[in-house]
C-alpha positions in Angstrom: 0.0 0.0 0.0 1.3 3.4 -0.9 1.3 6.3 1.6 -1.0 9.1 0.3 -0.9 11.1 3.6 0.8 14.1 1.9 -1.0 14.1 -1.4 -3.3 17.0 -2.2 -5.6 17.6 -5.1 -5.3 21.2 -6.5 -8.8 21.8 -7.9 -7.4 23.1 -11.2 -6.6 19.5 -12.0 -10.3 18.6 -12.1 -11.4 21.9 -13.5 -14.9 20.9 -14.6 -15.8 19.7 -11.0 -17.5 22.0 -8.6 -15.8 22.3 -5.2 -18.3 19.9 -3.7 -17.5 17.4 -6.4 -13.8 17.8 -5.8 -14.2 17.3 -2.1 -16.3 14.2 -2.7 -13.7 12.9 -5.2 -10.9 13.3 -2.6 -12.9 11.4 0.0 -13.7 8.6 -2.4 -10.0 8.3 -3.4 -8.6 8.6 0.1 -6.8 11.9 -0.6 -6.5 13.8 2.6 -5.9 17.4 1.4 -7.2 19.8 -1.2 -5.9 23.0 -2.7 -9.0 25.0 -3.8 -9.0 27.9 -6.3 -10.8 31.0 -5.4 -13.3 30.8 -8.2 -14.6 27.5 -7.0 -14.7 28.8 -3.4 -16.7 31.9 -4.6 -19.0 29.7 -6.6 -19.8 27.6 -3.5 -19.9 30.5 -1.1 -17.0 31.0 1.3 -18.8 29.8 4.5 -20.3 26.8 2.7 -16.9 26.0 1.1 -15.2 26.0 4.5 -17.9 23.9 6.0 -17.9 21.3 3.2 -14.2 20.9 3.4 -14.2 20.7 7.2 -17.0 18.2 7.3 -15.3 16.0 4.9 -12.2 15.9 7.1 -9.8 17.4 4.5 -6.9 19.7 5.1 -6.6 22.8 2.9 -3.0 22.7 1.7 -3.2 26.2 0.1 -5.5 28.7 -1.5 -4.9 29.7 -5.2 -4.5 32.6 -5.7 -3.7 36.2 -5.0 -1.2 38.4 -6.7 -1.2 40.4 -9.9 0.6 43.3 -8.2 2.0 45.1 -11.2 -0.6 47.7 -12.0 1.0 51.0 -12.9 -1.9 53.3 -12.0 -3.1 54.1 -8.5 -6.6 52.7 -9.1 -5.2 49.4 -10.3 -2.8 49.2 -7.4 -5.6 49.9 -4.9 -7.8 47.3 -6.5 -5.0 44.7 -6.4 -4.5 45.3 -2.7 -8.2 45.1 -2.0 -8.4 41.7 -3.8 -5.4 40.3 -2.1 -6.7 41.3 1.3 -9.9 39.6 0.5 -7.9 36.5 -0.5 -6.2 36.6 2.9 -9.5 36.6 4.6 -10.7 33.7 2.5 -7.6 31.7 3.4 -8.3 32.3 7.1 -11.9 31.1 6.6 -10.8 28.0 4.8 -8.3 27.1 7.5 -5.1 27.4 5.5 -2.1 29.6 6.2 -0.7 29.4 2.7 -1.9 31.9 0.0 -0.3 31.6 -3.4 0.7 34.8 -5.2 1.2 34.9 -9.0 2.8 38.3 -9.1 1.7 39.6 -12.5 3.3 40.7 -15.8 3.8 43.9 -17.6 1.2 46.6 -17.5 -0.6 47.2 -20.9 1.9 48.7 -23.3 4.8 48.5 -20.8 8.3 47.4 -21.6 10.1 48.4 -18.4 10.5 45.0 -16.7 12.6 46.5 -13.8 9.9 49.0 -13.0 7.2 46.4 -13.0 9.2 44.1 -10.7 9.7 47.1 -8.4 6.0 47.5 -8.2 5.7 43.9 -7.1 8.1 44.6 -4.3 6.2 47.8 -3.3 2.8 46.1 -3.2 4.2 43.1 -1.3 5.5 45.5 1.4 2.0 46.9 1.7 0.3 43.5 1.8 2.6 41.6 4.2 1.5 43.4 7.4 -2.2 42.6 6.7 -1.5 39.0 5.9 0.8 38.5 8.9 -1.8 40.0 11.2 -4.2 37.3 10.1 -1.7 34.4 10.3 -1.4 33.9 6.5 1.9 33.4 4.7 2.2 34.9 1.2 3.6 32.2 -1.1 5.5 33.6 -4.1 5.3 31.3 -7.0 7.9 31.7 -9.8 6.4 30.9 -13.2 8.1 29.6 -16.3 9.7 32.5 -18.3 7.2 32.1 -21.2 4.6 33.6 -18.8 6.8 36.6 -17.8 5.1 39.2 -19.9 1.5 38.5 -18.9 1.5 36.5 -15.7 4.6 36.5 -13.6 7.8 38.6 -13.9 9.3 36.3 -11.2 10.6 33.4 -13.2 13.2 31.7 -11.0 13.2 30.4 -7.4 16.2 32.6 -6.8 14.2 35.7 -7.7 11.3 34.6 -5.5 13.7 34.1 -2.6 15.3 37.5 -3.1 11.8 39.1 -3.0 10.9 37.2 0.2 14.2 37.9 1.9 13.2 41.1 3.8 10.4 39.4 5.6 10.1 36.7 8.3 9.8 33.2 7.0 6.3 32.9 8.5 5.2 36.0 6.5 6.5 35.2 3.0 7.5 31.8 1.6 8.0 30.3 -1.9 6.4 27.6 -3.9 8.3 25.0 -6.0 6.2 24.0 -8.9 8.0 21.4 -11.1 6.4 22.7 -14.3 7.8 26.2 -13.8 11.3 25.6 -12.5 12.5 22.2 -13.8 14.7 23.9 -16.4 16.6 26.2 -14.1 20.3 25.4 -13.9 20.4 27.0 -10.4 17.5 24.9 -9.2 19.4 22.6 -6.8 21.3 25.5 -5.3 18.2 27.6 -4.8 16.2 24.7 -3.3 19.0 24.2 -0.9 18.9 27.9 -0.1 15.2 27.8 0.4 15.5 24.9 2.8 18.2 26.7 4.8 16.0 29.8 5.0 12.9 27.9 5.9 11.0 29.4 2.9 9.5 26.3 1.2 5.8 26.7 1.7 4.5 24.3 -1.1 5.7 21.7 -3.5 3.5 21.3 -6.6 4.0 18.5 -9.2 3.0 18.1 -12.8 4.8 17.4 -16.0 6.0 19.7 -18.8 4.5 18.4 -22.0 5.7 18.7 -25.6 4.7 20.0 -28.0 3.6 23.2 -26.3 -0.1 23.6 -26.5 -1.6 26.4 -28.7 -2.6 27.9 -25.3 0.7 27.7 -23.4 -1.3 27.6 -20.1 -2.5 24.1 -21.1 0.9 22.4 -21.5 1.0 21.0 -18.0 0.7 17.2 -17.9 0.3 14.2 -15.7 3.5 13.2 -14.0 5.4 10.8 -16.4 3.9 12.2 -19.6 6.5 14.9 -20.2 10.2 15.7 -19.6 10.5 16.4 -15.9 12.8 14.3 -13.7 10.6 14.0 -10.6 13.0 11.7 -8.7 15.8 14.3 -8.7 13.8 17.4 -7.9 11.7 15.6 -5.2 14.9 14.4 -3.6 16.2 17.9 -3.5 13.0 19.1 -1.9 13.2 16.2 0.6 16.8 17.0 1.5 15.9 20.7 1.9 13.6 19.6 4.8 10.2 20.0 3.3 7.6 17.7 4.9 4.3 19.4 3.9 1.6 18.5 1.4 2.5 17.8 -2.2 -0.1 19.2 -4.5 -0.9 18.0 -8.0 -1.9 21.0 -10.2 -2.5 20.4 -13.9 -3.9 22.6 -16.6 -4.6 20.4 -19.6 -7.7 20.3 -21.7 -7.5 16.5 -22.3 -7.3 15.9 -18.5 -10.1 18.4 -17.9 -12.3 16.6 -20.4 -11.7 13.2 -18.8 -13.7 11.6 -16.0 -12.6 13.2 -12.7 -12.4 9.9 -10.7 -10.2 8.4 -13.5 -8.0 11.5 -13.4 -7.5 11.1 -9.6 -6.8 7.4 -9.9 -4.1 8.1 -12.5 -2.8 10.9 -10.3 -2.4 8.6 -7.4 -0.7 5.9 -9.5 1.8 8.4 -10.9 2.4 10.0 -7.5 3.1 6.6 -6.0 5.5 5.6 -8.8 7.3 8.8 -9.6 7.2 11.2 -6.5 6.5 9.3 -3.3 9.6 7.0 -3.4 11.8 10.1 -3.3 9.8 12.3 -0.9 
């Protein structure tokens, strides 16, 4: 029997399921944790979402997502802060201390990457006190460089750690998502650094499929279907001291169109084969 005690279903993997269906699917499959996306929480209603997860006996490994902090105009900056503060309150209600941040890309028409990254740092400084006061850690997620222009100007784990460095480890952490960071020649060194600094807040696994989908967002695949060496990266994460939940988060139209219970069954098989032995 495999040990699934650290496995978490990120609800993006079963996108067509409602939150209730995802919760029920986890219970049927014996998966002990769930990482909900805010759209599914909003659809169910925050109080109802928290209750259904709690009543099912599931842990909430994280909440996805806040962020998008790169607006150049005062109105956009204020709106981003308001939305992120709301996300913090949602994390509290759901019983998780981990709020993912996808930091955002360039403002419309902008080409000044350095200025946009500085705005991320500025907004983070404004958001940290509110999140910390509510016991929520902001989890910086570096995204693959192909998403830098529109989704995340933070592309490497090293960049995320530098952005987190001014803050206590309980206030700002980092996520290691295999899809986004597998290519980085500094990955081992930066995972070791993240471990020493106590910054690893989440480990997410999925594969990097080729060819790239027409919509690059949908190129994530089931573990084993792409090019990622899960044994090596997972061992680095283990050796860095991470013992938390391991989320499976997949954006893939074929997987979204498949039966959710079959997706979860495959997810468990691949996790047991490719990830768990090295965790």
